[in-house]
N, C-alpha and C positions, 0 to 999 in steps of 0.2 A: 491411451498410454499416459495420460495425465498423472503426474505424481510418481510415476515409475522411473527408475534410473536404469539406464542401459549399461553395458559392460564398460564403455569408455568412462562414464561417470563414476562407476565403482572404482576403476583403476585410478582416476584422478583423485578421488577422495582418500583412497588407501595411501597413495603416494604423499598427498598433503598431510594426512594424519601422522605419517612418519616424520616428515620434515617440520611440521608444526611443533614438535617437541622442543625445538630450539627457538627460544624467544626472539632472537635476532632475525631468524628467518620469518617468523610470524609477522613481526613488525614490518619488515621489508616487503613481504607479500601484500599485506593490506595496503601499504602506501603505494606500491607499484600498480596494484590492481585499480585502486581508486583514481590515481592520476591517469591511468590508461583509459578508464571508462569515461572520465570527464573530457579528456582530449578527444576521444572518438565522438562523443556527443556534440562537442563544439564543432568538429569537422562536419558532422551530419547536419547540424543546424545551418551551416554555411551553404551547403549544397553546391550549386554551380557558380555561386558568386565568388569574386576575388576576395582576399582577406580585407582589402581596403573597402570594397563595397559592403561586405558584411559588417565590418567595423562601423561604418556610417550608420547602418541600421540599428546597431546596439549601442551607439555613442561611445565607441572605443576606437583607439588608433589601430592601424594595421599591425604595428609591432605588438600590441597587447593581444590581438587575435592570434598572431603567430605563437606567442607564448602559451596561450590557453589551449591551442591545438597540439602542443608539444607534450607527449606523455612523461617527459622527464621534469616538467615544470611542477614545482611543489608549492607555489605561492598563492594557490586559490584561497579566497576569503569567502566567508558566508555572504558578505555584502555583495561581492561580485556575482556569486551564484544567484542571489535573489534579484539583482539588477537584470541579469541575462534572462532569468525565468520570466520576469515581468515583461521584458521586450519580446520574448518568444511566446508569451501567453501560455506557459506551462507552469507546473508546480515544482518545488524543490522539496525533497524528503531527506532529511539528515537526522541521524540519531546514533547513539552508541549501542552496540549489540554484542552478544557473546559470539565466540567463534563458530559454533554450529549454525547459528542464525546467519552469520556473515557468509559462510560457505554455501548454505542453501539458497540465499538470495542473490549471490554473486555468480552463480554458475551459468545463468542465461545471458550470453553476450550477443544474442542474435540482433539483427537490425531492428526487428520489431520491438525488442525490449529496450533498445538504446535510441529509439526515435519516438519520443513522446509526442502525442498529438496535441495540438493547441486546444484550448478550452472550446467546448462545443455544448451549447445549452441543451440540445436534444439528448445528447449522450448522458449528461448529468440527470436530466429528468427521467430517462429510462432507468438509470441506476437507482434513483429514488423509488420509482414504481416497483422495481424488482425487490428492493429492500422491504417496502411496504407489504408486498405479496408474501415474502418470506416470514415477516413478523405475523401476519394474519394466519399463515399456514401453521406456524409454531403454536399460536394461540389456540387454533382449532384442535391440534393434536393434544394440547394440554387439557382442553375442555373434555375431549372424548376419551381421554385416558384415565379419568377419575370416575368414581362411583356416580350413578345417576342423581343422587342427592348430595348437596354440598352444604356444609355449615357456613352461614353468613353472619352470624351474630348471636348474642345471648339475649333472652327475654329478661324481664325484671325478676322472674322467679329462678333464673339461672338455667333454664332449659334452652337448648340450642335451637335457633330457628333454622329451618331447612329451606333451601330454594332448589327448584328443579334445574338440572343442567340445561344450558341454553344451546339451541341448535344453530344460532347465528352469532355473529360477532357484535351485535348491537349491545351497547352498554359496557363494552370492555374498557372504554375510556373513563367510565364512571368509577368513583371510589366505592369501596364496599359499603360505606355508610350511606351513600346515596341510593343503594339498591335495597336497603331495608324497608320493610313494609310496615 
């Protein structure tokens, strides 16, 4: 069911589409949603610790932790977000987006989505391996989707030199000029 929207999601988007026609509502919704998500994430970070204990971990006073956990608090700064991310060993991702992108990326408020895992070297290495595999797979598809002979350069007389399609990925890192014979 990945990528599919259920009836509740459709109703939510239909309702928001109607309400978003009013700029004041759009602005308020984005602000309230963002503040609420940040407050919930701060509360999730704290876990079973008291605000004072958690504050000590992130070098903030208890009163600051209390404000950051309050969904009505609108004084978040990028600097504060980066400091907390550094202390919690997670990343911060901030950018301006259009409203369809905002709605698509803001609809998952599950605990899994709002509880980022700290940096884990093996997870990053696995991501890199997956990406490398995807790139190699794409390269193979590109190689096998063209004619068996490919032009790789021109001879001195203007005739095109042909090279047989390669069954392996060897030489993909080489530039076309280094493959000429």
